[in-house]
N, C-alpha and C positions, 0 to 999 in steps of 0.2 A: 399417638396411634390409637389408644383406647377409645378416644372420642370418634374416630373415623369408623372403627369396628362397631360401635354403638349405633352410629348413623346408618351404616350399611345394614345391620340387623333390623333396625326400625323400618327400612324401606323394603327389605326383602321378605320380612315375616308376614306382613298383610298379604303379600302375593301368595305365599304358600298357605296361608289360612284359606284363601279363596279357592286355591287348588284342591285342598283337602276337602273342603265344604262340597265342591263338585263331585269328589269321590264319594263322599258320605250320601249326598242326595240321590246319586245313582243307585247306590247299594240299597237305599231305603225305598226305592221306586218312586220318589218324588219327581224325578226327571227321567226321561227315556231318549232313545235315539231321535224320535221325531222332534222333542223339545230342543235338542242339541242342534239339529239341522236348522230349525227355524230360528233359533237364537243367534246362530252362527251367521246366518243370512241377514239378520237384523243388524248385527254388529257391522258386517262388511258393507251393507249397502246403505245403512242409515246412521248408526250412532257414531261409528269411528270416523267417517267423512265429516260429520258435524263437529266432532272433537278437533279434528285437524284444522277445520275451517276456523273455529273460534280461537285455537291456539296461535294461528298466524295473524288474524285480525287484531287480536289483543296484544300482540308482541310489539315492543318498541323497536322497530327496524332501524331507527336512527341512531341507536345507542350502541356503543362498542362495536361498530361495524368495521371489521378488519379484513380487507380484501385478501391479504396473504394468508391469513388463517383459513378463511373460507376456501381458498383455492387449494391449499394443501389438503384440507379435509376431504374435499370432492376427489382430487387425484388419488389420495390414499384409499378412499372408500372404493373407488373403481378398481384399483390395484388389488385390494382384499378380496373383492367380489370375483375378480378374474382368477385369482389364486384358488379360492374356494371352489369355483366352477371347474377349474383345471383338475383339482384334486378329485372332485366328484366323478369327472369323466374317467379318471384312471382307477378309481376305487369302488364306485357305487354301481349298482344295477341302473339301467336307463331310467326306469320309472321313478327312482328316488333321487335323481341327480339334481333336480330343481329344488327339491326340499332340503337337501343337504346343502347346496349352495347358499340358499336363502338363510337357513339357520346358522350357517358359518360366518356370515358377515353382517346380518341385520341386528343391530343392538337396540335395547330398550332404553334409548336415551331420553325420552320424554319423562319417564318415571325415575329410573335409577341414575342415569348420567347427570340430568339437570339438577336433581335434588342433591346430589353429592357435590357437584360444582358450586351449588348455592350455599351449602353447608360450609365448604371450605373456604370460599372467597366472597361470600356476601353478595352485595349488589352487583359487583363486577362479575362474579360467576354466573349470576342470574342473567344479566344482560347479554354477555358473550354466549352463554349456553343457549339463550332464546334465539339469537341469531343463527347459530349453528343448527338449532332445532328445526328452523324453517327449511334449511338446506337438506338436513337429514330427511325430512319427510318427503321431499320431491325425489331425492336421489335413491333412497331405499325402495320406495314404491315403484319407481320406473325400473330399476334394475330387477327387482323381485318379479315385476309383471313380465319382463322379457324371459327370464329363465324359467319361470312356471309355465308360460305360455308354450315355450319350446318343448317341454316335457310333459305337458298336460295331455292325458289320453284323449281328450275330447277337442283339443285345439289344433289350429293350423299354424305352422311355423314359417311361412313365408313372410317377407318384409311388411307387405300391406296388412296381413293378418295381425302381425305383431304390433304395428302401429295402431291398428283398431283397438286390439286388447288393452294397450296402454291408455289410449284416450278414453276409452270406455270404463276404465277401472274407477269405481266410486271414490276411492281414496285420493287418487290423482285429481278427479274432478273437484273434490273438496279443496285441495290445495291450490289449484288453478283459479277457482272461483274466488278464493281469499286474497290472491295476490293483489288485484287492482284495488280492492276495498282497503287493504292494509297500505298500500303505496300512496293512494290519494287520501287516505284517512276519511273515507266515506262515512258518514254517521249512519248508524242503524238503530231503529227503535229499541229502547231499554227492555221492553216487554219481550221483544224477539230475542235478544241476547240471553235473557233469563230462561226463557222457555228452551233455547238451544242448550243452555248449560244443564238443565234438568235432564234433557234428552241425551246429551253427551256423557253424563255422569254414569249411565248405565253401561259404557262400553268396557271398562276393565273388569268390573265384577262379572258381567255376562261371559265375557271372552274366557276368563279364568275358570269360571264354573263349567263352561263347556269343555275346556281342556281337561279338567279334574274328571268330568264325566266320561271323557274318552279313555283316560288312562286305565290300564290294567297290568297286572304282572306278566301276563302273556304277551301284551304288546310291547312292554318294556324289555322283556327277553329277546323278542323277535328282532327288535330294532336296536339291541344293545350295542353291538360292535359299531354300526354306522352312527348312531346318536352319540356315542363316547367320541368318536373320531371328529364329528362336527363340533362338539362342545370343546374339545381341546384346541381345535382350530379358532374357535370363536373366543375362547377365554385366555388362551396361552399364546399361540404361535402369531396370530395376526396383531394382538395388541403389542407384542414385542417388536414386531417388525415395523408397525405404524408409529409407535412411540420412538424407536431408535431413528426412523426416517425423520420425524419431526425435530428430534435433537440435532441431527445432522444439518438440518435445514436452518437451524439457529434459534428455535423456539426454546424458551426457558421459563421458569418460574410458573405463574398462574396459567399462562397459555399453554405450556406443555402439560401441566397436570389436568387441564380441562380436556385437551385432546386425549390424553391417556384414559381418562374417566369415560369418555364417549366411545373410544375403541374398545374398552374393557367391559362395557355394559353387557349383561346377559341378553340372550336372544329375545326379541320383542314378542309379545302375545299375538301382534298382528300377523306374524308368519303362520301361526296355526289358523287363523281366520282366512287368509289367502289361499292356504294349502286346501282347506276344506271347500273354498268357493270354486276351485278348479278340479275338484275330485281327485286331488293328489293324496299322498300318504300322510294324512293328518295325524295319525298316531305316532309317526316318526317325528313330525313337527312338535307335537306335545311332549315327547320324551326329550328332545333337545332343549326346549324351554325349561323343564323342570331340571335337568342336569346343570345347565348353565346358571339358572337362578341360585341353585345350591352352591355351586362353585364360586359365584361372585363374592360371597362373604370372605372366602380365603383369598382368591387371586387379586382382588381389588386392593386389600390391605397389604398384601405382599408387594404388589407393584408400587403403591405409594411409599411404602417403606424403602424400597430399593432407590426409588427416584430421589428420595429425601437424603438417604445415605451417600448417594453420588453427588449431593449438592446441585442436581439439576432443578429442583423446585424448592 
């Protein structure tokens, strides 16, 4: 378990470093609101779609393809999304419901989940995690686009407008553009891949610096109750429900552990970027990311310990 704790810290510590760097840069006056707006827009429209495109194109979609695992993950993700959304309707102001629902179900699987799965199960964890990662990207962005469009102050919520908001979402465009390239294994010029990787590598640092630049004690206090509620939903209640459901469906050992790690990942930085893009309460989104990332060091290790103690993994 000590190795898992160290691995979790090695993944989350750089995330916090970039968050605190954003706080420091804002206090020093090196970045301001205009920079955060521009950088967030660049991440949403450019670097993050490029990152998603390259992640799918370079994944080995023919390895460890398990339809039953993918099917369960999609079904459980939709159920977790609906539970988070339903709770938001009961407990949150209308303007915060989309941010709450997204923060409560959308995990940072590409950074935390995949890294821990690979650390625990080697090549098998990497291959299964990569397959799930492709599914994660499409399902998370589609569901987030729907709920954010419904509650966005500037968006229309009729079916046609929702469909347009999903189709025009740059993150989903990046995913859809990558699918035929990955499926038919279409060759891309090496220089283009390298240039794309340079561009995509800006995604996480820029997003985290923007989140840090947005954070303040006042914003954390104002969103405290709702942020804590969404964080508990993301890090405790939904992982318990999804993991127990996976066990009841017959998943054991590595497959069950990988599912747990994916459902127990902290809220993704992309939730802040999308909240900012639709003029939502991005301060609440930032607070949820910070709280869940901090909580992941504890909840992930407790969850793995309990699964091992029960001889489920």
